[in-house]
C-alpha positions in Angstrom: 0.0 0.1 0.1 1.2 3.3 -0.9 2.3 5.6 2.1 0.5 8.8 0.9 -2.9 9.4 -0.6 -1.7 13.2 -1.9 0.7 15.6 -1.4 1.3 19.4 -0.7 4.6 21.6 -2.0 4.5 24.4 1.1 6.1 27.4 -0.6 5.7 31.3 -1.1 6.1 33.6 -4.1 9.4 33.8 -5.5 10.8 30.8 -3.9 11.0 28.8 -7.0 7.8 26.7 -6.8 6.7 27.0 -10.6 10.4 25.3 -11.1 9.9 22.6 -8.6 6.3 22.2 -10.1 7.5 21.4 -13.7 10.3 19.0 -12.2 7.9 17.2 -10.2 5.3 16.5 -13.3 8.8 15.2 -15.1 8.2 11.9 -13.2 6.0 9.1 -14.2 3.3 8.8 -11.5 3.4 12.3 -9.9 1.2 15.3 -11.0 1.3 18.8 -9.3 -2.0 20.9 -10.2 -0.6 24.3 -9.2 -2.1 26.7 -6.6 -5.5 24.9 -6.3 -6.3 26.5 -3.3 -5.5 30.2 -4.4 -8.6 32.1 -2.8 -8.5 34.0 -6.2 -8.4 31.5 -8.8 -7.8 27.6 -9.4 -4.7 26.2 -10.3 -3.0 29.3 -12.2 -3.8 32.8 -12.8 -7.1 33.7 -14.4 -8.5 30.1 -14.4 -11.6 30.0 -12.3 -13.1 26.2 -12.8 -11.1 23.1 -12.7 -11.9 19.3 -13.5 -15.4 20.6 -13.5 -15.3 22.4 -9.8 -15.8 26.0 -9.8 -14.7 28.5 -7.8 -18.0 28.5 -5.8 -18.2 25.0 -5.4 -14.9 25.2 -4.3 -15.4 27.8 -1.9 -18.6 25.9 -0.5 -16.3 22.6 0.0 -12.5 22.6 -0.7 -12.8 18.9 -0.3 -14.7 18.4 -3.6 -11.7 19.8 -5.5 -9.3 17.8 -3.4 -11.3 14.6 -4.2 -11.6 15.2 -7.9 -7.9 15.7 -8.4 -7.3 12.6 -6.3 -9.8 10.5 -8.3 -8.8 11.8 -11.7 -5.0 11.9 -11.4 -3.0 8.9 -12.7 -0.6 8.2 -9.5 0.0 10.6 -6.7 -1.9 14.2 -7.0 -0.8 17.2 -5.3 -0.9 21.2 -5.2 1.3 24.1 -4.0 0.2 25.6 -1.3 1.2 29.6 0.0 0.4 31.2 3.6 -2.5 33.3 2.2 -4.2 30.1 0.7 -7.7 28.6 2.2 -6.6 27.9 5.7 -9.4 25.5 5.8 -7.2 22.7 3.4 -4.2 23.8 5.8 -5.9 22.6 9.1 -7.2 19.3 7.7 -4.0 18.4 5.5 -1.6 19.2 8.1 -3.0 17.0 10.6 -3.2 14.2 7.8 -0.3 11.8 7.9 -1.5 10.2 4.7 -0.7 14.0 3.2 2.9 14.1 1.9 4.4 17.6 2.9 7.0 19.1 1.0 8.6 22.4 2.1 10.2 24.4 0.0 12.3 27.6 1.6 14.7 30.5 0.1 16.6 33.2 1.9 14.1 35.6 2.5 16.3 38.7 1.3 16.5 37.1 -2.1 12.8 36.3 -2.5 11.8 39.6 -1.5 14.3 41.2 -3.9 13.0 38.9 -6.9 9.1 39.8 -5.6 10.1 43.5 -5.9 11.7 43.1 -9.8 8.8 41.2 -10.6 6.3 43.8 -9.7 8.1 46.2 -11.6 8.7 44.5 -14.9 5.3 42.6 -14.4 7.4 39.6 -15.4 6.7 36.7 -13.1 7.9 33.4 -15.1 10.4 33.4 -17.7 10.7 31.0 -20.4 13.2 32.4 -22.7 15.9 34.6 -21.6 15.4 36.8 -24.9 12.0 37.7 -23.5 13.8 38.9 -20.0 12.7 42.4 -18.6 15.2 43.9 -16.2 14.8 46.5 -13.4 16.1 47.1 -10.0 14.2 46.4 -6.6 13.7 49.4 -4.5 14.7 47.8 -0.7 11.9 49.2 1.9 12.9 48.3 5.6 9.5 48.2 6.9 7.9 46.2 4.0 11.0 43.5 4.4 10.2 43.0 8.1 6.5 42.5 7.1 7.7 39.9 4.3 10.1 38.3 6.8 7.3 38.0 9.7 4.7 36.5 7.1 7.0 34.0 6.1 8.3 33.0 9.9 4.6 32.6 11.2 3.4 30.3 8.2 7.0 28.4 8.7 6.2 27.9 12.4 2.6 27.1 12.1 3.9 24.4 9.8 6.7 23.2 12.0 4.1 23.0 15.2 1.6 21.0 12.9 4.1 18.3 12.1 5.5 18.1 15.5 2.2 17.9 17.4 1.2 14.9 14.9 4.3 13.1 14.7 4.9 13.9 11.0 8.4 15.0 9.1 8.5 16.8 5.9 10.8 16.8 2.9 12.5 20.0 3.1 14.0 21.4 -0.2 15.9 24.9 -0.5 15.7 27.0 -3.4 19.7 26.1 -4.0 18.6 22.5 -4.3 16.4 22.8 -7.2 19.4 22.1 -9.8 20.4 19.3 -7.8 19.1 15.9 -9.8 19.8 13.7 -6.6 17.8 15.9 -4.1 15.1 16.0 -6.8 15.5 11.9 -7.4 15.2 11.9 -3.2 12.0 13.8 -3.2 10.5 11.4 -5.8 11.4 8.8 -3.6 9.9 10.4 -0.5 6.8 10.6 -2.8 7.1 6.9 -3.8 8.5 7.0 -7.0 11.9 5.6 -7.6 13.2 6.9 -11.0 16.1 9.0 -12.1 15.9 12.3 -13.9 18.4 12.7 -16.4 18.2 16.6 -16.6 16.0 19.4 -14.5 13.0 21.1 -16.6 14.2 23.6 -19.1 10.7 25.4 -19.4 11.2 28.1 -16.6 14.1 30.1 -16.3 16.2 31.8 -13.7 15.0 35.5 -14.1 17.7 37.5 -11.9 21.1 35.8 -11.6 22.8 38.7 -10.8 24.5 39.2 -7.7 22.3 41.4 -5.0 24.3 44.5 -5.2 23.3 44.8 -8.8 19.6 44.1 -8.6 18.9 46.7 -5.5 18.7 50.3 -6.4 19.5 51.3 -2.7 21.8 48.2 -1.5 23.6 50.4 1.1 20.5 51.1 2.5 19.3 47.6 2.6 22.7 46.2 4.3 22.3 49.0 6.9 18.6 48.0 7.6 19.6 44.3 7.8 22.4 45.1 10.4 19.7 46.3 12.9 17.9 42.9 12.9 18.9 39.9 15.1 21.2 37.5 13.5 19.3 34.8 11.6 20.3 32.1 9.0 16.9 31.5 7.3 18.0 29.5 4.5 19.5 26.8 6.7 16.3 25.9 8.7 12.5 26.3 7.7 11.6 27.4 11.6 12.8 30.8 11.4 14.9 32.5 14.1 14.5 34.6 16.2 11.0 33.5 16.9 9.1 36.9 17.7 5.7 38.2 17.7 4.6 39.7 14.3 3.6 42.9 16.2 6.9 43.9 17.6 8.0 45.9 14.2 5.0 47.9 14.7 5.4 49.4 18.2 6.2 53.0 18.3 8.0 54.8 21.0 8.2 58.4 21.6 11.2 60.3 20.5 12.1 60.9 24.4 9.4 60.3 26.7 9.4 56.9 28.1 5.8 55.8 26.5 5.4 53.1 23.8 2.3 52.5 21.8 1.5 49.0 20.6 -0.9 49.8 17.7 -4.0 47.5 16.5 -4.3 47.6 13.0 -7.5 49.8 11.8 -7.5 51.4 15.1 -6.9 55.1 16.0 -3.2 55.6 15.2 -4.4 58.9 13.7 -4.8 60.2 17.2 -2.3 58.7 18.9 0.9 59.0 17.1 0.5 62.8 17.0 -0.1 63.1 20.3 3.1 60.5 21.0 5.2 62.9 19.4 3.8 66.2 20.7 5.0 64.8 24.3 8.7 65.9 23.1 7.5 68.7 20.6 8.4 66.3 17.4 6.6 65.3 14.2 5.3 61.8 13.8 7.7 60.7 11.5 10.4 61.2 14.1 8.6 58.7 16.4 10.9 55.5 17.0 9.5 52.2 15.6 10.9 49.0 13.6 11.6 47.3 16.9 12.6 43.8 17.4 13.0 41.9 20.8 16.5 42.7 21.4 16.1 46.6 20.7 12.7 46.3 22.7 14.5 45.4 25.7 17.5 47.9 25.2 14.7 50.7 24.8 13.3 49.4 28.2 16.5 49.5 30.1 17.0 53.0 28.6 13.6 54.3 29.8 13.1 53.8 33.5 9.7 53.9 34.5 8.4 53.1 30.9 4.7 52.7 30.2 3.4 50.5 27.2 -0.1 50.8 26.0 -2.6 50.3 23.2 -6.1 51.4 22.3 -9.3 49.4 21.7 -11.8 50.8 18.9 -15.4 50.1 18.6 -15.6 47.0 16.2 -18.0 48.9 13.8 -15.9 52.0 13.7 -12.5 49.7 13.4 -14.2 47.4 10.6 -15.7 50.4 8.8 -11.8 51.7 8.8 -10.2 48.4 7.6 -13.0 48.4 4.9 -12.5 52.1 3.7 -8.8 51.7 3.8 -8.1 48.5 2.0 -11.4 47.5 0.5 -13.4 49.9 -1.0 -11.0 52.1 -2.9 -9.4 50.6 -6.0 -5.9 52.5 -5.7 -3.7 53.4 -2.8 -0.9 52.3 -0.7 -3.3 50.2 1.6 -5.6 48.4 -1.0 -5.9 44.9 -1.1 -6.3 44.6 -4.7 -6.8 40.8 -5.1 -8.7 40.5 -2.3 -11.0 43.2 -3.6 -11.5 41.7 -6.9 -12.6 38.4 -5.2 -14.9 39.8 -3.0 -16.4 41.6 -5.8 -16.4 38.7 -8.2 -17.1 35.6 -6.3 -18.5 36.7 -3.0 -21.3 39.1 -4.1 -19.9 42.0 -2.1 -21.4 45.1 -4.1 -18.2 47.1 -4.4 -17.8 49.8 -7.0 -15.7 48.1 -10.1 -13.8 51.2 -10.5 -14.2 52.7 -7.0 -16.4 55.1 -5.6 -17.2 58.1 -7.8 -18.7 61.4 -6.9 -22.5 60.2 -7.2 -21.1 56.9 -4.7 -23.6 57.6 -1.7 -24.7 56.6 1.9 -26.9 53.7 0.4 -24.6 52.0 -1.5 -21.7 52.3 0.7 -24.2 50.7 3.3 -24.5 47.8 1.0 -21.0 47.0 0.2 -20.4 47.4 4.0 -22.8 45.0 4.9 -21.6 42.4 2.4 -18.2 43.1 3.7 -19.4 42.4 7.4 -21.2 39.2 6.5 -17.8 37.8 4.5 -15.9 39.0 7.9 -18.1 36.7 10.0 -17.3 33.7 7.9 -13.8 34.8 7.3 -13.1 34.8 11.3 -15.0 31.6 11.6 -12.6 29.8 9.3 -15.3 29.5 6.6 -13.5 31.1 3.4 -10.5 30.6 1.7 -8.7 34.1 2.1 -6.5 34.7 5.1 -7.6 36.5 8.3 -5.8 39.8 8.0 -4.5 41.9 10.8 -6.7 44.8 9.5 -9.9 43.2 10.4 -8.5 40.2 13.0 -10.2 40.3 16.4 -8.7 42.4 18.8 -8.6 39.6 21.4 -6.3 37.5 19.2 -4.3 40.5 18.3 -3.9 41.3 22.2 -3.3 37.7 23.0 -0.5 37.9 20.1 1.0 40.8 21.9 1.1 39.0 25.2 3.7 36.7 24.0 6.3 39.4 23.8 4.8 42.4 25.7 1.6 42.9 27.4 0.2 46.4 27.5 0.6 48.2 30.8 -2.5 50.1 30.1 -5.7 49.2 27.6 -7.3 52.4 26.9 -10.6 52.7 24.8 -11.0 55.3 21.9 -14.2 56.9 23.4 -12.4 58.1 26.3 -9.0 58.6 25.1 -8.2 62.0 25.8 -8.5 61.2 29.5 -6.6 57.8 29.1 -3.7 59.5 27.5 -3.7 62.3 30.3 -3.6 59.7 33.0 -0.6 57.8 31.0 1.4 61.4 31.0 0.7 61.5 34.8 2.2 58.4 35.5 5.4 59.0 33.5 6.0 62.7 34.7 5.7 64.6 31.4 2.8 67.4 30.4 0.0 66.2 28.2 -1.4 67.9 24.8 -4.7 67.0 23.6 -4.9 64.3 21.0 -6.0 65.4 17.7 -9.9 64.3 17.0 -11.1 61.9 15.2 -11.9 62.4 11.4 -13.7 60.0 9.1 -12.2 60.4 6.0 -14.0 57.6 4.1 -15.8 58.5 0.9 -19.2 58.0 3.1 -18.6 58.7 6.9 -20.1 55.7 8.9 -22.3 58.0 11.0 -24.4 58.6 7.7 -25.1 54.9 7.2 -24.9 53.5 10.7 -28.2 51.7 11.9 -29.4 48.7 13.9 -28.6 46.3 10.8 -25.0 47.7 10.7 -24.5 47.0 14.3 -26.0 43.4 14.3 -23.9 42.4 11.1 -20.6 43.3 12.9 -21.6 42.4 16.0 -22.3 39.0 14.5 -18.7 38.6 13.1 -17.1 39.9 16.4 -18.9 38.3 19.1 -15.8 37.4 21.3 -14.9 41.1 21.0 -18.4 42.3 22.3 -18.6 39.6 25.1 -14.6 40.0 26.3 -14.5 43.7 26.2 -18.5 44.8 26.8 -18.9 46.7 23.6 -22.0 48.4 23.5 -23.8 49.9 20.3 -21.6 52.2 18.7 -22.5 55.8 19.2 -22.4 58.6 16.6 -19.5 61.1 17.6 
């Protein structure tokens, strides 16, 4: 009897997963079907059905597609899976010893630079060097930190799942993809004893130049990387050091012993100017980009420090996430792929070209209600789209903070001025008044909020309402 019923290649963008898939498919008895559980397509870009299973059918029951590829594949069937693919499949497959796990990794600096170049050129796969497009990547330290944190969180989840279920995986690094002996070893792991004569030639390496030639601000990149704790990410899949995803987002005053732990989609627009004004500074001068080591150093250097966060009412917080990431079609924070998937496959009535001059409260209310309904399913593990920090429950975000730093004080936005003043007294500094809240959405929440909106959000965030005693949102 075969050891495995199917296999998964766990990977990320720009790690060589297309090349690995092509090589797997060269072995008799092995078929990798692409990104079957990508929430925005099936298998490959712009394909929305596969083996007679539609996106809607896959969304209703992802096991339908899994069963279909196993039934219609000669030999062992598998697929590629990235961190933001359908979490329902991840939970199920990770615990299943009949599912073979292949974990592909790449040095995160290399994958980040490759991703930035692909973004700049629009070329995500190269079949012939004559068609190669070139560009230099622009390194962004904060963006890179977020990139590493996503990789780390996913790898730690895989590691924990394997450890707790007593399983192992076949680990393969980007540098191993040209090694025929390693590829033959992978085939043996999957139950196929066959020796390849050469690797696949369909996909070519896109950017073989050294890093200093591929990064426009290479010196800035070196300086930024020097601030990180030492790690060796391409040697082991469980990234070191282990740290909370939230730490790099913490913000400290320029001089005062106060640090803010932002909850995404919270009142940063009020808190950050207040925190800067304590020392007569501007918000861009505030200290951020912390890691556990630099966080400990800051604490030692600031005796009597206080660390705080601010809860926001779930209705206002979800409205902020919606207005920032989902409703517009342009802007630095827009989740373009998720927006299109919500519009096309979840029935959220978003304007295709974004809200125009005639976009009114009724239209935005309908779109927001559709989004809130989606969030209820998303937080309940019923959708293929990731639970983003922008709308994850505040309870879970605070629990993540607790792994590294519990806030000394948890303030409420509705009493923010009083709470910040109390903090200032505790640390011996004069407290200015925080700036007032300003709703810059196309249609302010107050213009369309009603009992139905409240009920839709409450259904999505039942735990937050219960844990923190939120009542109905009050205008103003």
